[in-house]
C-alpha atoms as one frame of an Amber mdcrd trajectory, in Angstrom:
protein
   6.416  -7.556  -8.369   3.790  -4.819  -8.269   1.993  -4.019  -5.026  -0.424
  -1.481  -3.600  -0.043  -0.554   0.060  -2.972   0.528   2.155  -2.086   3.606
   4.185  -2.152   1.626   7.433   0.834  -0.413   6.207   2.810   2.706   5.254
   2.088   4.371   8.600   2.939   1.209  10.555   6.180   0.894   8.597   7.063
   4.481   9.480   6.142   4.071  13.144   8.126   0.924  13.874  11.555  -0.014
  12.541  10.778  -3.715  12.864   7.878  -5.870  11.832   6.237  -6.824   8.581
   5.080  -3.319   7.547   8.629  -1.974   8.060  10.040  -4.854   5.994   7.553
  -4.178   3.211   8.364  -0.468   3.238  12.069  -1.371   3.028  11.376  -3.588
   0.014   9.589  -0.698  -1.677  12.293   1.848  -0.845  15.076  -0.470  -2.018
  13.348  -1.089  -5.345  12.908  -4.803  -4.662   9.194  -4.400  -5.318   7.260
  -1.696  -7.159   4.530   0.254  -5.420   1.578   1.413  -7.510  -0.250   4.630
  -6.649  -2.354   7.453  -7.969  -2.888  11.051  -6.860  -5.550  10.087  -4.322
  -3.285   7.517  -2.675  -0.311   9.894  -2.574  -2.526  12.546  -0.976  -3.597
  10.105   1.741   0.005   8.932   2.258   0.871  12.579   2.826  -2.052  13.519
   5.061  -2.317  10.566   7.444   1.309  10.340   8.691   1.247  14.112   9.324
  -1.416  13.703  12.005  -0.036  14.861  15.362  -0.921  11.628  17.171   1.695
   9.710  15.162   4.569  12.045  16.116   6.527  11.108  12.995   9.536  13.081
  11.789   8.138  15.231   8.944  11.425  15.158   7.014  11.581  11.353   7.137
   7.979  11.123   5.968   8.707  13.533   3.086  11.770  11.506   2.076   9.837
   8.232   2.062   6.911   9.737   0.142   9.256  11.338  -2.376  10.888   7.956
  -3.030   7.475   6.274  -3.349   6.292   8.934  -5.793   9.500   8.914  -7.847
  10.171   5.182  -7.988   6.598   3.932  -7.835   4.293   3.293 -10.730   1.736
   6.084 -11.242  -1.594   4.668 -12.371  -4.434   6.500 -14.105  -7.650   4.826
 -13.035  -9.904   6.392 -15.644 -13.518   5.269 -15.218 -15.429   4.613 -12.046
 -15.671   1.146 -10.590 -18.692  -0.265  -8.766 -16.901  -1.817  -5.823 -19.196
  -1.033  -2.863 -16.477  -1.473  -0.237 -17.476  -1.038   3.426 -15.388   2.169
   3.559 -15.446   4.237   0.344 -12.039   5.708   1.318 -10.507   2.296   0.533
 -11.772   2.316  -3.048  -8.735   4.121  -4.592  -6.409   1.373  -3.350  -8.477
  -1.398  -4.893  -9.042   0.569  -8.114  -5.292   1.135  -8.540  -4.552  -2.512
  -7.751  -7.068  -3.665 -10.374  -5.971  -1.237 -13.112  -2.275  -1.934 -12.461
  -2.869  -5.689 -12.315  -0.922  -5.562  -9.046   0.234  -8.851  -7.610  -1.010
  -7.861  -4.137  -2.939  -5.205  -2.273  -1.471  -5.282   1.233  -3.533  -4.079
   4.188  -3.669  -4.455   7.924  -7.473  -4.388   7.693  -8.588  -7.327   5.566
 -12.223  -6.777   6.599 -12.138  -3.509   4.620 -11.770  -5.537   1.426 -14.376
  -8.338   1.350 -13.311 -10.962  -1.230 -16.654 -10.789  -3.044 -16.059  -7.056
  -3.703 -12.427  -7.302  -4.864 -12.925  -8.628  -8.409 -10.142 -11.186  -8.065
  -7.554  -8.841  -6.574  -5.219 -10.646  -4.171  -5.677  -8.736  -0.889  -3.406
  -9.970   1.895  -2.022  -8.977   5.276   1.551  -7.769   5.770   2.432 -11.082
   7.454   1.005 -13.112   4.553   2.859 -10.936   2.059   6.187 -11.400   3.842
   5.616 -15.169   3.981   4.911 -15.153   0.233   7.960 -12.946  -0.413  10.205
 -15.315   1.507   8.670 -18.344  -0.228   9.315 -16.829  -3.661  12.859 -15.886
  -2.648  13.434 -19.481  -1.573  14.201 -18.599   2.037
């Protein structure tokens, strides 16, 4: 299964050892699911968790990002999309999800990805993704 993670899911997964974002991050790190990214996404994954307010262990963040970069699927977006999302900073995530034909784009902020702007991409919350994961696993 191919997924794209909005930065808020990665940061939440790093901040708390329990909860849906942490479970999703564990699935990615274990290789159970494949995370898709591009250079813009990796740059944001690097910059946001380094903000002092999060107080995250820099070595742990580097280890997680290294695993994501190494084991993930690097996507070249190519041309520009006309997506008109409410926040232009969210566009790389949707572009990568569309080009990669990702099964899901997972975000804690569904309002950032209005369905009429997502060109059929399946954008879901961490809780909805974990419910779908468990359903597919037959649990």
